N, C-alpha and C positions, 0 to 999 in steps of 0.2 A: 504494498499499499504505499509506502514512503516512496520507494523507487518511483512509482506513478506520478507523483507529488513534484516528486525532484524534477523529473523531464519533463511535466507542465511547466514548472517554473522556469526551466531551463528554454524550452522553447518559447513562451511566453515574454521572457527578457531579450532573447535574440533577436525574436519579431521587432521588440521595439528598438532594439538598438537600430535594424536595420531602415526602420521607419523615421528613426531621429536621424540619421546619418543623410537619409534623400532629403527631410525637411531642410539639416542644414546647407546641401548643395545647391536646395533652390534658393533657399535665402541669399546665399553667396551669388549666386548666379543674379539674380533680381539687383541685390548692391550693386554688381560690377557693370550691368545694364545701366542705373539709374545714373551712376558716375559718368557713363561714357555719355548718355542723354544729356547731361548738367555740362559737359567736357565739349561737345559740339554744339550745344546752344548757345556757349560763349565765344565760341570762335566767329567774329565777324567778318573777315575777310578771307575767305577759304580762297586756298592756293592750288588748285585743281591741277591733279597728273595723272597722265594716262597708267592704268594698272592691269596686270594681268594678259598682254598682249592685246591691249586697245580693246577691253570689254567693258571696262569700268571707268571711271574719273574718279579718283580718291583725293581728297586734301591732303596736305602735307603736311598742317599743323593739327587738325584735330582727327582725321581718320575717318570723317564723313565718306560715305560711299554715295555717287550720284547712280543716275538712272544707266541703264545699260546701253552703251553706243551701240555695239552690232546686236541687234535682236536677232533671233534666232530664225532662221526659214520656216519652221512649223507656226510661227504664230503671224504672218504674215498676212497682210491687208486682205489678199485674195481669198486667205482659208479662214478669217472670222465668218461668223455667222451673221446674216444680216438680222437687225433687232425684228424684223415685221415677220421674218419665217417661222 
């Protein structure tokens, strides 16, 4: 009987540790995204540079990424459905 209680307690503690670690990782990610948003919002004059073989423009000061320069051929104008169809 005691062995069953110990195993249940160990299972619950390990499950709680996994859930707690996942929560801390999520909070860390949200904090990093918040500070990145604040840093990019404080950048008034972006210095755009071409990045990744001309696909993106990236600010050299804050790291903000602009729109995609070379859209994929699959998402071309002729392939987009008409809104009334």
